[in-house]
C-alpha positions in Angstrom: 0.1 -0.1 0.3 1.5 3.5 -1.4 2.1 6.0 2.1 0.2 8.8 1.6 0.9 11.7 4.0 -1.7 12.8 6.3 -1.5 16.2 5.3 -2.7 15.5 2.1 -5.5 17.4 0.9 -7.2 13.8 -0.6 -6.0 11.6 2.0 -9.4 10.4 2.9 -10.5 9.2 -0.7 -6.8 8.5 -1.9 -6.6 6.2 1.3 -10.3 4.6 0.4 -8.3 3.9 -3.1 -5.7 2.3 -1.7 -7.8 -0.2 0.5 -9.9 -1.2 -2.7 -6.8 -1.8 -4.1 -5.4 -4.1 -1.8 -8.4 -5.7 -1.6 -8.6 -6.6 -5.0 -4.9 -8.0 -4.5 -6.0 -9.8 -1.8 -9.0 -11.5 -3.3 -11.2 -9.6 -1.6 -12.8 -7.3 -4.2 -13.5 -7.8 -7.6 -11.3 -5.9 -10.1 -15.1 -4.5 -10.8 -15.4 -2.8 -7.6 -12.9 -0.5 -8.7 -14.7 0.9 -11.2 -18.1 1.0 -8.5 -15.8 3.2 -5.8 -14.6 5.7 -8.9 -18.3 6.4 -9.6 -19.0 7.0 -5.9 -16.0 8.7 -5.4 -17.3 10.8 -7.8 -20.0 11.4 -6.3 -18.9 12.3 -2.8 -17.0 15.1 -4.8 -20.7 16.7 -6.0 -22.4 16.3 -2.8 -19.1 18.2 -1.0 -17.1 15.0 0.6 -19.4 15.4 3.9 -22.3 14.2 5.7 -25.0 16.5 4.5 -28.0 16.9 7.2 -30.0 14.8 5.0 -27.9 11.8 5.1 -26.7 12.6 9.0 -31.0 12.3 9.1 -31.4 9.1 6.5 -28.3 7.6 9.5 -30.6 8.3 12.2 -33.8 6.8 10.8 -31.4 3.9 9.9 -30.8 3.2 13.5 -33.8 3.6 14.7 -35.1 0.6 12.3 -32.1 -2.0 13.1 -33.4 -1.2 16.7 -37.4 -1.8 16.0 -36.5 -5.0 13.6 -36.6 -8.1 14.7 -34.0 -10.1 12.1 -32.1 -7.5 11.1 -29.0 -8.5 8.3 -26.0 -6.6 7.4 -25.0 -7.5 4.0 -21.6 -7.5 3.3 -20.0 -7.5 -0.5 -15.9 -7.0 -1.4 -15.7 -3.2 -1.3 -17.4 -3.0 1.9 -15.3 -5.4 4.0 -12.0 -3.8 2.2 -13.6 -0.2 3.3 -14.6 -0.9 6.7 -14.4 -4.2 8.3 -14.3 -3.9 12.1 -17.3 -0.9 11.4 -19.6 -3.6 9.9 -19.3 -5.5 12.5 -19.2 -3.4 15.0 -22.7 -1.8 14.2 -23.9 -5.4 13.6 -22.7 -6.1 17.7 -24.8 -3.1 18.8 -27.6 -3.6 16.8 -28.0 -7.2 17.2 -27.7 -7.8 13.4 -26.2 -11.0 11.5 -23.5 -10.2 9.1 -23.8 -12.2 5.6 -21.3 -12.0 2.5 -23.1 -11.6 -0.7 -21.2 -10.7 -3.6 -22.5 -10.2 -7.6 -19.3 -11.2 -8.8 -19.5 -14.7 -6.3 -16.2 -17.5 -5.7 -16.8 -19.2 -2.7 -13.2 -18.0 -2.1 -14.2 -14.6 -2.0 -16.8 -15.2 0.2 -14.5 -17.8 2.7 -12.1 -14.8 2.6 -14.5 -11.5 3.2 -16.2 -14.1 5.9 -12.3 -14.4 7.3 -11.5 -10.6 7.4 -14.6 -10.0 9.7 -14.0 -12.3 11.4 -10.1 -10.7 12.6 -12.2 -7.8 13.1 -14.3 -9.3 15.6 -17.0 -11.1 14.0 -17.9 -14.2 15.6 -20.6 -15.8 13.0 -20.5 -14.8 9.7 -23.6 -15.8 6.7 -23.0 -16.5 3.3 -21.1 -19.8 2.9 -24.4 -22.3 2.5 -26.2 -19.7 0.4 -29.4 -20.9 -1.7 -30.6 -19.4 -4.3 -33.2 -17.8 -2.8 -33.8 -14.9 -4.4 -35.9 -14.1 -7.6 -33.0 -12.8 -9.8 -31.1 -15.0 -12.5 -27.7 -13.9 -11.0 -25.7 -15.1 -8.0 -26.8 -12.0 -5.8 -29.7 -14.4 -5.6 -28.0 -17.1 -3.3 -28.4 -15.9 0.3 -29.0 -18.3 3.6 -32.5 -18.8 4.8 -31.8 -17.8 8.2 -29.8 -14.8 7.1 -31.1 -12.5 4.8 -34.1 -14.4 3.3 -36.1 -14.1 6.8 -34.7 -11.2 7.4 -37.4 -8.1 8.3 -34.8 -5.6 7.7 -32.1 -4.9 5.8 -28.9 -2.7 5.4 -27.0 -3.1 2.5 -24.2 -1.3 1.0 -23.0 -0.2 -2.2 -25.8 -2.2 -3.3 -27.3 -3.2 -6.9 -30.2 -2.1 -7.8 -32.1 -5.3 -8.5 -31.2 -6.8 -5.9 -32.8 -4.1 -3.8 -36.1 -4.2 -5.5 -36.4 -7.7 -5.1 -35.8 -7.7 -1.5 -38.5 -4.4 -1.1 -41.0 -7.1 -3.5 -40.4 -9.7 -0.7 -41.7 -6.9 1.9 -38.5 -6.7 3.5 -37.3 -2.8 4.6 -34.0 -1.9 3.1 -31.3 1.0 3.9 -29.0 1.4 1.2 -26.1 3.4 1.8 -25.6 5.0 -2.4 -23.6 8.1 -2.8 -25.4 8.1 -6.0 -29.1 9.5 -5.4 -30.2 8.8 -8.8 -29.3 5.2 -8.8 -31.9 3.0 -9.0 -30.4 1.3 -5.2 -31.4 5.3 -4.2 -34.6 5.2 -5.6 -35.7 1.6 -4.6 -34.9 1.5 -1.1 -37.0 2.2 2.2 -34.3 4.5 3.6 -31.5 6.0 1.5 -28.0 6.9 2.9 -26.1 9.1 0.5 -23.2 9.5 1.9 -19.7 7.7 2.5 -19.8 3.9 3.4 -16.4 5.2 5.8 -18.1 8.5 7.3 -21.7 6.7 7.5 -20.9 3.4 9.7 -18.7 5.7 12.1 -21.8 8.1 12.6 -24.5 5.5 13.3 -22.2 3.5 15.2 -22.2 6.9 17.5 -26.1 7.2 17.7 -26.3 4.4 19.0 -26.0 5.0 22.8 -28.5 7.6 22.2 -31.3 5.4 20.5 -30.9 2.0 21.9 -32.5 3.6 25.7 -35.7 5.4 23.8 -39.0 3.5 24.2 -40.0 1.6 20.5 -43.2 3.9 20.6 -40.7 6.9 20.1 -38.1 5.6 17.4 -41.6 4.3 15.6 -42.3 7.8 15.5 -38.8 9.0 13.7 -39.5 6.5 11.3 -43.0 7.0 10.4 -42.2 10.8 10.2 -38.7 9.4 7.4 -39.7 10.5 3.9 -36.9 9.1 1.6 -38.6 11.2 -1.6 -37.4 14.8 0.7 -33.8 12.7 1.2 -32.9 12.1 -2.8 -34.5 15.8 -3.3 -32.3 17.0 -0.9 -28.8 15.0 -2.3 -30.2 16.4 -5.9 -30.5 20.2 -4.6 -27.0 19.7 -2.6 -25.1 18.6 -5.8 -27.0 21.7 -8.4 -25.7 23.8 -5.4 -22.1 22.9 -5.1 -22.2 22.7 -8.9 -23.3 26.0 -9.3 -21.2 27.9 -6.9 -18.2 26.1 -8.5 -19.5 27.3 -11.8 -19.9 30.9 -10.2 -16.3 30.3 -9.1 -14.6 30.2 -12.3 -16.5 32.7 -13.6 -15.2 34.9 -10.7 -18.7 35.2 -9.8 -19.8 36.3 -6.2 -22.7 34.9 -4.5 -25.2 36.9 -2.9 -25.9 36.9 0.6 -29.0 35.1 0.6 -27.0 32.3 -1.2 -24.1 32.3 0.8 -26.6 32.5 3.9 -28.9 29.3 2.4 -25.5 27.4 2.1 -24.3 27.8 5.9 -27.8 26.8 7.1 -27.3 23.6 5.7 -23.5 22.5 7.0 -24.2 19.4 9.1 -24.1 20.4 12.3 -22.4 17.1 14.2 -23.6 18.1 17.6 -27.6 18.1 17.3 -28.4 15.6 15.0 -32.0 14.6 15.1 -32.0 12.8 18.6 -30.9 15.4 20.0 -32.2 18.2 18.1 -35.8 17.0 16.1 -34.9 20.6 14.5 -33.1 18.9 11.3 -35.6 16.8 10.3 -38.6 19.4 10.5 -35.5 21.5 8.2 -34.7 19.0 6.1 -38.6 18.1 5.1 -40.1 21.3 4.7 -36.9 21.4 2.2 -37.8 19.1 0.8 -41.5 19.8 0.6 -40.9 23.1 -0.9 -38.8 21.4 -3.7 -41.3 19.1 -4.7 -44.0 21.9 -4.8 -41.7 24.1 -7.7 
């Protein structure tokens, strides 16, 4: 792995590339995973390489769903295992979710290697080796374990392909997806779409759990039921539009007006006032999204 100085302005992005490349070299990640990583990185750049408020809101709702679920499962593919194996394991342990390896470019050797990586990072048990073709799909993603994804009521998927996401929702499962592209099939199909980098989303969710786990179920359901995924997707697209316009104005030497600057400053992520501490974030996101939907 190339040594990258921590003061490099692209440090986080370059480290993620190194992790994915190392994953390919060790047989965890497919070569196609390199392309998927590049596509995600492009969208991360467009949203500003930070957790926007609507993503923070979606992450909070996702935590609530995982805690409420009777049979939650975290689905793991090669890219996720290369980028954040320890965080996936911690999220599973804190929410009581099972871990299951599910791959599009599946080989039994890759499945075994990913399971080993997760166990090296603290997982006690990982499903995936005894998968059967139980999902209505014509490719290897159809192979899941009966006591895992097949019987799950809530499935957390990261860096997903859209047809499996649709298959899961058609089976009446609640799907949480981490996808930096708000226009993708997965983002449009999932019940809760987190438009954020996996390496930011997982630590953020883990940090939220301690505050949510002591809440009453009815309070958690109140947060979940108030959620509108379309609003979150619209907000992510609007963020991209605003960032592109700001960059265009910068190139052209056009100064933003006070209203534009003020609007963007309102939408900076507030690390100390997440939804569970301040419902105002949820209200702002929903109001903004509602206004955009009516335009």
